[in-house]
PDB file of N, CA, C and O in Angstrom:
ATOM      1  N   MET A   1      29.561  -1.629  21.596  1.00  0.00           N
ATOM      2  CA  MET A   1      29.561  -0.354  22.283  1.00  0.00           C
ATOM      3  C   MET A   1      28.276   0.391  21.960  1.00  0.00           C
ATOM      4  O   MET A   1      27.827   0.389  20.814  1.00  0.00           O
ATOM      5  N   ASN A   2      27.698   1.010  22.937  1.00  0.00           N
ATOM      6  CA  ASN A   2      26.481   1.793  22.771  1.00  0.00           C
ATOM      7  C   ASN A   2      26.788   3.037  21.943  1.00  0.00           C
ATOM      8  O   ASN A   2      27.697   3.786  22.301  1.00  0.00           O
ATOM      9  N   PRO A   3      26.055   3.290  20.832  1.00  0.00           N
ATOM     10  CA  PRO A   3      26.336   4.466  20.005  1.00  0.00           C
ATOM     11  C   PRO A   3      26.276   5.776  20.786  1.00  0.00           C
ATOM     12  O   PRO A   3      27.011   6.713  20.473  1.00  0.00           O
ATOM     13  N   ALA A   4      25.414   5.854  21.795  1.00  0.00           N
ATOM     14  CA  ALA A   4      25.313   7.082  22.578  1.00  0.00           C
ATOM     15  C   ALA A   4      26.580   7.331  23.390  1.00  0.00           C
ATOM     16  O   ALA A   4      26.875   8.473  23.742  1.00  0.00           O
ATOM     17  N   ALA A   5      27.331   6.275  23.689  1.00  0.00           N
ATOM     18  CA  ALA A   5      28.538   6.409  24.497  1.00  0.00           C
ATOM     19  C   ALA A   5      29.777   6.679  23.652  1.00  0.00           C
ATOM     20  O   ALA A   5      30.867   6.882  24.189  1.00  0.00           O
ATOM     21  N   GLN A   6      29.612   6.681  22.327  1.00  0.00           N
ATOM     22  CA  GLN A   6      30.744   6.885  21.442  1.00  0.00           C
ATOM     23  C   GLN A   6      31.050   8.366  21.309  1.00  0.00           C
ATOM     24  O   GLN A   6      30.154   9.197  21.450  1.00  0.00           O
ATOM     25  N   PRO A   7      32.319   8.712  21.035  1.00  0.00           N
ATOM     26  CA  PRO A   7      32.661  10.110  20.839  1.00  0.00           C
ATOM     27  C   PRO A   7      31.962  10.683  19.614  1.00  0.00           C
ATOM     28  O   PRO A   7      31.493   9.935  18.756  1.00  0.00           O
ATOM     29  N   ASP A   8      31.892  12.015  19.531  1.00  0.00           N
ATOM     30  CA  ASP A   8      31.238  12.666  18.388  1.00  0.00           C
ATOM     31  C   ASP A   8      31.764  12.113  17.071  1.00  0.00           C
ATOM     32  O   ASP A   8      32.972  11.964  16.885  1.00  0.00           O
ATOM     33  N   GLY A   9      30.856  11.814  16.171  1.00  0.00           N
ATOM     34  CA  GLY A   9      31.225  11.335  14.849  1.00  0.00           C
ATOM     35  C   GLY A   9      31.322   9.827  14.757  1.00  0.00           C
ATOM     36  O   GLY A   9      31.195   9.265  13.669  1.00  0.00           O
ATOM     37  N   ALA A  10      31.543   9.170  15.868  1.00  0.00           N
ATOM     38  CA  ALA A  10      31.674   7.713  15.832  1.00  0.00           C
ATOM     39  C   ALA A  10      30.287   7.092  15.726  1.00  0.00           C
ATOM     40  O   ALA A  10      29.347   7.556  16.373  1.00  0.00           O
ATOM     41  N   GLY A  11      30.157   6.067  14.930  1.00  0.00           N
ATOM     42  CA  GLY A  11      28.895   5.365  14.809  1.00  0.00           C
ATOM     43  C   GLY A  11      27.919   5.996  13.835  1.00  0.00           C
ATOM     44  O   GLY A  11      26.811   5.489  13.663  1.00  0.00           O
ATOM     45  N   ARG A  12      28.303   7.088  13.196  1.00  0.00           N
ATOM     46  CA  ARG A  12      27.423   7.694  12.199  1.00  0.00           C
ATOM     47  C   ARG A  12      27.450   6.828  10.950  1.00  0.00           C
ATOM     48  O   ARG A  12      28.506   6.374  10.510  1.00  0.00           O
ATOM     49  N   ARG A  13      26.272   6.611  10.390  1.00  0.00           N
ATOM     50  CA  ARG A  13      26.168   5.767   9.214  1.00  0.00           C
ATOM     51  C   ARG A  13      25.872   6.632   8.006  1.00  0.00           C
ATOM     52  O   ARG A  13      24.948   7.445   8.022  1.00  0.00           O
ATOM     53  N   LEU A  14      26.657   6.453   6.963  1.00  0.00           N
ATOM     54  CA  LEU A  14      26.447   7.185   5.717  1.00  0.00           C
ATOM     55  C   LEU A  14      25.738   6.281   4.726  1.00  0.00           C
ATOM     56  O   LEU A  14      26.021   5.087   4.633  1.00  0.00           O
ATOM     57  N   ILE A  15      24.804   6.879   3.982  1.00  0.00           N
ATOM     58  CA  ILE A  15      24.076   6.125   2.969  1.00  0.00           C
ATOM     59  C   ILE A  15      24.185   6.855   1.636  1.00  0.00           C
ATOM     60  O   ILE A  15      24.425   8.061   1.590  1.00  0.00           O
ATOM     61  N   THR A  16      24.008   6.113   0.568  1.00  0.00           N
ATOM     62  CA  THR A  16      24.181   6.651  -0.777  1.00  0.00           C
ATOM     63  C   THR A  16      22.939   7.408  -1.240  1.00  0.00           C
ATOM     64  O   THR A  16      21.867   7.312  -0.641  1.00  0.00           O
ATOM     65  N   LEU A  17      23.115   8.153  -2.310  1.00  0.00           N
ATOM     66  CA  LEU A  17      22.003   8.865  -2.930  1.00  0.00           C
ATOM     67  C   LEU A  17      20.911   7.878  -3.340  1.00  0.00           C
ATOM     68  O   LEU A  17      19.724   8.141  -3.146  1.00  0.00           O
ATOM     69  N   GLY A  18      21.313   6.758  -3.901  1.00  0.00           N
ATOM     70  CA  GLY A  18      20.345   5.735  -4.309  1.00  0.00           C
ATOM     71  C   GLY A  18      19.549   5.194  -3.135  1.00  0.00           C
ATOM     72  O   GLY A  18      18.348   4.950  -3.256  1.00  0.00           O
ATOM     73  N   GLN A  19      20.210   5.003  -1.997  1.00  0.00           N
ATOM     74  CA  GLN A  19      19.510   4.521  -0.809  1.00  0.00           C
ATOM     75  C   GLN A  19      18.512   5.566  -0.301  1.00  0.00           C
ATOM     76  O   GLN A  19      17.421   5.218   0.151  1.00  0.00           O
ATOM     77  N   VAL A  20      18.886   6.839  -0.374  1.00  0.00           N
ATOM     78  CA  VAL A  20      17.972   7.911   0.027  1.00  0.00           C
ATOM     79  C   VAL A  20      16.786   7.951  -0.938  1.00  0.00           C
ATOM     80  O   VAL A  20      15.643   8.122  -0.515  1.00  0.00           O
ATOM     81  N   GLN A  21      17.058   7.794  -2.225  1.00  0.00           N
ATOM     82  CA  GLN A  21      15.989   7.757  -3.228  1.00  0.00           C
ATOM     83  C   GLN A  21      14.984   6.664  -2.910  1.00  0.00           C
ATOM     84  O   GLN A  21      13.775   6.894  -2.944  1.00  0.00           O
ATOM     85  N   GLN A  22      15.482   5.481  -2.603  1.00  0.00           N
ATOM     86  CA  GLN A  22      14.602   4.359  -2.286  1.00  0.00           C
ATOM     87  C   GLN A  22      13.807   4.641  -1.025  1.00  0.00           C
ATOM     88  O   GLN A  22      12.602   4.395  -0.969  1.00  0.00           O
ATOM     89  N   ARG A  23      14.485   5.157  -0.020  1.00  0.00           N
ATOM     90  CA  ARG A  23      13.830   5.396   1.268  1.00  0.00           C
ATOM     91  C   ARG A  23      12.716   6.433   1.147  1.00  0.00           C
ATOM     92  O   ARG A  23      11.639   6.260   1.716  1.00  0.00           O
ATOM     93  N   LEU A  24      12.976   7.507   0.406  1.00  0.00           N
ATOM     94  CA  LEU A  24      11.998   8.584   0.280  1.00  0.00           C
ATOM     95  C   LEU A  24      11.077   8.417  -0.927  1.00  0.00           C
ATOM     96  O   LEU A  24      10.076   9.122  -1.053  1.00  0.00           O
ATOM     97  N   GLN A  25      11.421   7.478  -1.817  1.00  0.00           N
ATOM     98  CA  GLN A  25      10.655   7.260  -3.048  1.00  0.00           C
ATOM     99  C   GLN A  25      10.565   8.554  -3.854  1.00  0.00           C
ATOM    100  O   GLN A  25       9.488   8.960  -4.290  1.00  0.00           O
ATOM    101  N   LEU A  26      11.723   9.189  -4.042  1.00  0.00           N
ATOM    102  CA  LEU A  26      11.817  10.434  -4.801  1.00  0.00           C
ATOM    103  C   LEU A  26      12.795  10.258  -5.953  1.00  0.00           C
ATOM    104  O   LEU A  26      13.662   9.384  -5.925  1.00  0.00           O
ATOM    105  N   SER A  27      12.641  11.097  -6.958  1.00  0.00           N
ATOM    106  CA  SER A  27      13.563  11.062  -8.087  1.00  0.00           C
ATOM    107  C   SER A  27      14.897  11.694  -7.700  1.00  0.00           C
ATOM    108  O   SER A  27      15.001  12.423  -6.714  1.00  0.00           O
ATOM    109  N   ARG A  28      15.895  11.396  -8.493  1.00  0.00           N
ATOM    110  CA  ARG A  28      17.224  11.989  -8.299  1.00  0.00           C
ATOM    111  C   ARG A  28      17.142  13.517  -8.425  1.00  0.00           C
ATOM    112  O   ARG A  28      17.790  14.246  -7.674  1.00  0.00           O
ATOM    113  N   THR A  29      16.339  13.986  -9.379  1.00  0.00           N
ATOM    114  CA  THR A  29      16.164  15.431  -9.578  1.00  0.00           C
ATOM    115  C   THR A  29      15.606  16.089  -8.319  1.00  0.00           C
ATOM    116  O   THR A  29      16.079  17.145  -7.901  1.00  0.00           O
ATOM    117  N   MET A  30      14.594  15.458  -7.718  1.00  0.00           N
ATOM    118  CA  MET A  30      13.995  16.020  -6.510  1.00  0.00           C
ATOM    119  C   MET A  30      15.001  16.037  -5.361  1.00  0.00           C
ATOM    120  O   MET A  30      15.028  16.987  -4.578  1.00  0.00           O
ATOM    121  N   LEU A  31      15.826  15.000  -5.253  1.00  0.00           N
ATOM    122  CA  LEU A  31      16.841  14.985  -4.188  1.00  0.00           C
ATOM    123  C   LEU A  31      17.858  16.104  -4.390  1.00  0.00           C
ATOM    124  O   LEU A  31      18.267  16.752  -3.427  1.00  0.00           O
ATOM    125  N   TYR A  32      18.263  16.330  -5.623  1.00  0.00           N
ATOM    126  CA  TYR A  32      19.198  17.429  -5.886  1.00  0.00           C
ATOM    127  C   TYR A  32      18.547  18.779  -5.579  1.00  0.00           C
ATOM    128  O   TYR A  32      19.219  19.703  -5.118  1.00  0.00           O
ATOM    129  N   ARG A  33      17.263  18.892  -5.830  1.00  0.00           N
ATOM    130  CA  ARG A  33      16.545  20.128  -5.487  1.00  0.00           C
ATOM    131  C   ARG A  33      16.545  20.338  -3.967  1.00  0.00           C
ATOM    132  O   ARG A  33      16.782  21.449  -3.494  1.00  0.00           O
ATOM    133  N   LEU A  34      16.281  19.275  -3.208  1.00  0.00           N
ATOM    134  CA  LEU A  34      16.309  19.363  -1.746  1.00  0.00           C
ATOM    135  C   LEU A  34      17.707  19.720  -1.237  1.00  0.00           C
ATOM    136  O   LEU A  34      17.849  20.430  -0.241  1.00  0.00           O
ATOM    137  N   MET A  35      18.730  19.227  -1.921  1.00  0.00           N
ATOM    138  CA  MET A  35      20.103  19.562  -1.550  1.00  0.00           C
ATOM    139  C   MET A  35      20.375  21.046  -1.821  1.00  0.00           C
ATOM    140  O   MET A  35      20.978  21.723  -0.988  1.00  0.00           O
ATOM    141  N   ARG A  36      19.938  21.555  -2.975  1.00  0.00           N
ATOM    142  CA  ARG A  36      20.124  22.986  -3.290  1.00  0.00           C
ATOM    143  C   ARG A  36      19.411  23.877  -2.290  1.00  0.00           C
ATOM    144  O   ARG A  36      19.882  24.972  -1.982  1.00  0.00           O
ATOM    145  N   GLN A  37      18.268  23.407  -1.778  1.00  0.00           N
ATOM    146  CA  GLN A  37      17.483  24.169  -0.801  1.00  0.00           C
ATOM    147  C   GLN A  37      18.006  23.979   0.621  1.00  0.00           C
ATOM    148  O   GLN A  37      17.469  24.557   1.566  1.00  0.00           O
ATOM    149  N   HIS A  38      19.049  23.171   0.770  1.00  0.00           N
ATOM    150  CA  HIS A  38      19.665  22.864   2.076  1.00  0.00           C
ATOM    151  C   HIS A  38      18.694  22.174   3.028  1.00  0.00           C
ATOM    152  O   HIS A  38      18.819  22.282   4.248  1.00  0.00           O
ATOM    153  N   ARG A  39      17.732  21.470   2.458  1.00  0.00           N
ATOM    154  CA  ARG A  39      16.805  20.692   3.291  1.00  0.00           C
ATOM    155  C   ARG A  39      17.390  19.319   3.575  1.00  0.00           C
ATOM    156  O   ARG A  39      17.095  18.719   4.608  1.00  0.00           O
ATOM    157  N   LEU A  40      18.212  18.822   2.670  1.00  0.00           N
ATOM    158  CA  LEU A  40      19.012  17.612   2.876  1.00  0.00           C
ATOM    159  C   LEU A  40      20.455  18.003   2.590  1.00  0.00           C
ATOM    160  O   LEU A  40      20.780  18.460   1.494  1.00  0.00           O
ATOM    161  N   VAL A  41      21.308  17.823   3.573  1.00  0.00           N
ATOM    162  CA  VAL A  41      22.700  18.257   3.436  1.00  0.00           C
ATOM    163  C   VAL A  41      23.586  17.024   3.230  1.00  0.00           C
ATOM    164  O   VAL A  41      23.646  16.150   4.095  1.00  0.00           O
ATOM    165  N   PRO A  42      24.271  16.956   2.087  1.00  0.00           N
ATOM    166  CA  PRO A  42      25.111  15.799   1.801  1.00  0.00           C
ATOM    167  C   PRO A  42      26.488  15.912   2.450  1.00  0.00           C
ATOM    168  O   PRO A  42      26.917  16.982   2.882  1.00  0.00           O
ATOM    169  N   VAL A  43      27.150  14.777   2.498  1.00  0.00           N
ATOM    170  CA  VAL A  43      28.552  14.691   2.898  1.00  0.00           C
ATOM    171  C   VAL A  43      29.297  14.289   1.631  1.00  0.00           C
ATOM    172  O   VAL A  43      28.973  13.273   1.016  1.00  0.00           O
ATOM    173  N   HIS A  44      30.286  15.077   1.242  1.00  0.00           N
ATOM    174  CA  HIS A  44      31.056  14.761   0.033  1.00  0.00           C
ATOM    175  C   HIS A  44      32.365  14.087   0.436  1.00  0.00           C
ATOM    176  O   HIS A  44      33.104  14.585   1.286  1.00  0.00           O
ATOM    177  N   ILE A  45      32.632  12.956  -0.188  1.00  0.00           N
ATOM    178  CA  ILE A  45      33.885  12.238  -0.012  1.00  0.00           C
ATOM    179  C   ILE A  45      34.476  12.137  -1.408  1.00  0.00           C
ATOM    180  O   ILE A  45      34.125  11.249  -2.186  1.00  0.00           O
ATOM    181  N   GLY A  46      35.370  13.051  -1.709  1.00  0.00           N
ATOM    182  CA  GLY A  46      35.834  13.160  -3.090  1.00  0.00           C
ATOM    183  C   GLY A  46      34.652  13.549  -3.945  1.00  0.00           C
ATOM    184  O   GLY A  46      33.983  14.544  -3.666  1.00  0.00           O
ATOM    185  N   LYS A  47      34.386  12.779  -4.983  1.00  0.00           N
ATOM    186  CA  LYS A  47      33.234  13.040  -5.844  1.00  0.00           C
ATOM    187  C   LYS A  47      31.977  12.306  -5.379  1.00  0.00           C
ATOM    188  O   LYS A  47      30.886  12.525  -5.905  1.00  0.00           O
ATOM    189  N   ALA A  48      32.146  11.436  -4.390  1.00  0.00           N
ATOM    190  CA  ALA A  48      31.014  10.659  -3.893  1.00  0.00           C
ATOM    191  C   ALA A  48      30.121  11.522  -3.008  1.00  0.00           C
ATOM    192  O   ALA A  48      30.599  12.348  -2.230  1.00  0.00           O
ATOM    193  N   VAL A  49      28.825  11.313  -3.143  1.00  0.00           N
ATOM    194  CA  VAL A  49      27.837  12.028  -2.332  1.00  0.00           C
ATOM    195  C   VAL A  49      27.186  11.017  -1.398  1.00  0.00           C
ATOM    196  O   VAL A  49      26.665   9.991  -1.836  1.00  0.00           O
ATOM    197  N   ARG A  50      27.224  11.321  -0.109  1.00  0.00           N
ATOM    198  CA  ARG A  50      26.617  10.463   0.901  1.00  0.00           C
ATOM    199  C   ARG A  50      25.771  11.328   1.821  1.00  0.00           C
ATOM    200  O   ARG A  50      25.901  12.552   1.841  1.00  0.00           O
ATOM    201  N   PHE A  51      24.906  10.677   2.579  1.00  0.00           N
ATOM    202  CA  PHE A  51      24.050  11.374   3.533  1.00  0.00           C
ATOM    203  C   PHE A  51      24.133  10.645   4.858  1.00  0.00           C
ATOM    204  O   PHE A  51      24.234   9.418   4.894  1.00  0.00           O
ATOM    205  N   GLU A  52      24.092  11.391   5.940  1.00  0.00           N
ATOM    206  CA  GLU A  52      24.016  10.765   7.248  1.00  0.00           C
ATOM    207  C   GLU A  52      22.617  10.191   7.396  1.00  0.00           C
ATOM    208  O   GLU A  52      21.627  10.889   7.179  1.00  0.00           O
ATOM    209  N   ALA A  53      22.538   8.923   7.765  1.00  0.00           N
ATOM    210  CA  ALA A  53      21.240   8.266   7.912  1.00  0.00           C
ATOM    211  C   ALA A  53      20.374   9.015   8.919  1.00  0.00           C
ATOM    212  O   ALA A  53      19.165   9.143   8.724  1.00  0.00           O
ATOM    213  N   GLY A  54      20.978   9.507   9.987  1.00  0.00           N
ATOM    214  CA  GLY A  54      20.230  10.257  10.999  1.00  0.00           C
ATOM    215  C   GLY A  54      19.654  11.549  10.454  1.00  0.00           C
ATOM    216  O   GLY A  54      18.572  11.967  10.866  1.00  0.00           O
ATOM    217  N   ALA A  55      20.365  12.189   9.529  1.00  0.00           N
ATOM    218  CA  ALA A  55      19.871  13.429   8.924  1.00  0.00           C
ATOM    219  C   ALA A  55      18.659  13.138   8.035  1.00  0.00           C
ATOM    220  O   ALA A  55      17.727  13.939   7.969  1.00  0.00           O
ATOM    221  N   VAL A  56      18.678  12.009   7.363  1.00  0.00           N
ATOM    222  CA  VAL A  56      17.526  11.621   6.534  1.00  0.00           C
ATOM    223  C   VAL A  56      16.329  11.323   7.439  1.00  0.00           C
ATOM    224  O   VAL A  56      15.202  11.716   7.137  1.00  0.00           O
ATOM    225  N   ASP A  57      16.582  10.626   8.551  1.00  0.00           N
ATOM    226  CA  ASP A  57      15.513  10.360   9.516  1.00  0.00           C
ATOM    227  C   ASP A  57      14.928  11.668  10.057  1.00  0.00           C
ATOM    228  O   ASP A  57      13.711  11.802  10.189  1.00  0.00           O
ATOM    229  N   ALA A  58      15.803  12.630  10.367  1.00  0.00           N
ATOM    230  CA  ALA A  58      15.349  13.929  10.879  1.00  0.00           C
ATOM    231  C   ALA A  58      14.513  14.661   9.831  1.00  0.00           C
ATOM    232  O   ALA A  58      13.527  15.314  10.172  1.00  0.00           O
ATOM    233  N   PHE A  59      14.899  14.556   8.562  1.00  0.00           N
ATOM    234  CA  PHE A  59      14.140  15.175   7.477  1.00  0.00           C
ATOM    235  C   PHE A  59      12.740  14.571   7.413  1.00  0.00           C
ATOM    236  O   PHE A  59      11.754  15.298   7.289  1.00  0.00           O
ATOM    237  N   ILE A  60      12.652  13.251   7.497  1.00  0.00           N
ATOM    238  CA  ILE A  60      11.352  12.575   7.472  1.00  0.00           C
ATOM    239  C   ILE A  60      10.514  13.017   8.667  1.00  0.00           C
ATOM    240  O   ILE A  60       9.323  13.292   8.521  1.00  0.00           O
ATOM    241  N   ASP A  61      11.125  13.087   9.847  1.00  0.00           N
ATOM    242  CA  ASP A  61      10.411  13.526  11.054  1.00  0.00           C
ATOM    243  C   ASP A  61       9.889  14.948  10.897  1.00  0.00           C
ATOM    244  O   ASP A  61       8.772  15.251  11.317  1.00  0.00           O
ATOM    245  N   SER A  62      10.698  15.826  10.291  1.00  0.00           N
ATOM    246  CA  SER A  62      10.269  17.216  10.119  1.00  0.00           C
ATOM    247  C   SER A  62       9.069  17.306   9.182  1.00  0.00           C
ATOM    248  O   SER A  62       8.184  18.137   9.385  1.00  0.00           O
ATOM    249  N   LEU A  63       9.035  16.454   8.155  1.00  0.00           N
ATOM    250  CA  LEU A  63       7.886  16.431   7.250  1.00  0.00           C
ATOM    251  C   LEU A  63       6.634  15.947   7.977  1.00  0.00           C
ATOM    252  O   LEU A  63       5.546  16.494   7.795  1.00  0.00           O
ATOM    253  N   ALA A  64       6.801  14.925   8.795  1.00  0.00           N
ATOM    254  CA  ALA A  64       5.665  14.380   9.555  1.00  0.00           C
ATOM    255  C   ALA A  64       5.138  15.417  10.543  1.00  0.00           C
ATOM    256  O   ALA A  64       3.926  15.558  10.706  1.00  0.00           O
ATOM    257  N   GLN A  65       6.037  16.138  11.199  1.00  0.00           N
ATOM    258  CA  GLN A  65       5.615  17.167  12.152  1.00  0.00           C
ATOM    259  C   GLN A  65       4.887  18.301  11.443  1.00  0.00           C
ATOM    260  O   GLN A  65       3.896  18.828  11.947  1.00  0.00           O
ATOM    261  N   ARG A  66       5.391  18.671  10.264  1.00  0.00           N
ATOM    262  CA  ARG A  66       4.754  19.751   9.512  1.00  0.00           C
ATOM    263  C   ARG A  66       3.339  19.345   9.097  1.00  0.00           C
ATOM    264  O   ARG A  66       2.410  20.150   9.160  1.00  0.00           O
ATOM    265  N   GLU A  67       3.187  18.104   8.677  1.00  0.00           N
ATOM    266  CA  GLU A  67       1.849  17.618   8.292  1.00  0.00           C
ATOM    267  C   GLU A  67       0.927  17.574   9.504  1.00  0.00           C
ATOM    268  O   GLU A  67      -0.247  17.931   9.402  1.00  0.00           O
ATOM    269  N   ALA A  68       1.438  17.144  10.638  1.00  0.00           N
ATOM    270  CA  ALA A  68       0.623  17.069  11.851  1.00  0.00           C
ATOM    271  C   ALA A  68       0.164  18.446  12.304  1.00  0.00           C
ATOM    272  O   ALA A  68      -0.943  18.591  12.822  1.00  0.00           O
ATOM    273  N   SER A  69       1.013  19.468  12.111  1.00  0.00           N
ATOM    274  CA  SER A  69       0.654  20.825  12.538  1.00  0.00           C
ATOM    275  C   SER A  69      -0.396  21.445  11.614  1.00  0.00           C
ATOM    276  O   SER A  69      -1.073  22.398  12.001  1.00  0.00           O
ATOM    277  N   ARG A  70      -0.536  20.918  10.406  1.00  0.00           N
ATOM    278  CA  ARG A  70      -1.541  21.435   9.461  1.00  0.00           C
ATOM    279  C   ARG A  70      -2.939  20.958   9.817  1.00  0.00           C
ATOM    280  O   ARG A  70      -3.930  21.574   9.427  1.00  0.00           O
ATOM    281  N   GLU A  71      -3.017  19.866  10.556  1.00  0.00           N
ATOM    282  CA  GLU A  71      -4.339  19.275  10.865  1.00  0.00           C
ATOM    283  C   GLU A  71      -5.033  20.009  11.964  1.00  0.00           C
ATOM    284  O   GLU A  71      -6.146  19.644  12.344  1.00  0.00           O
TER     285      GLU A  71
END
């Protein structure tokens, strides 16, 4: 099924804090700082912390756009 044709919430992929760390090459401390600043918003499942993969992609895109606007 095409993800675009799925109802809201269907097909969303959650990734772990460790996966976000690897993807962004940031420390755990820096990720928690970004969470406190609401720049990366986690999804809590009990005590587990997860992130929507699309939200991480959007965060990366926003950083790239900000850098491009500085040039």
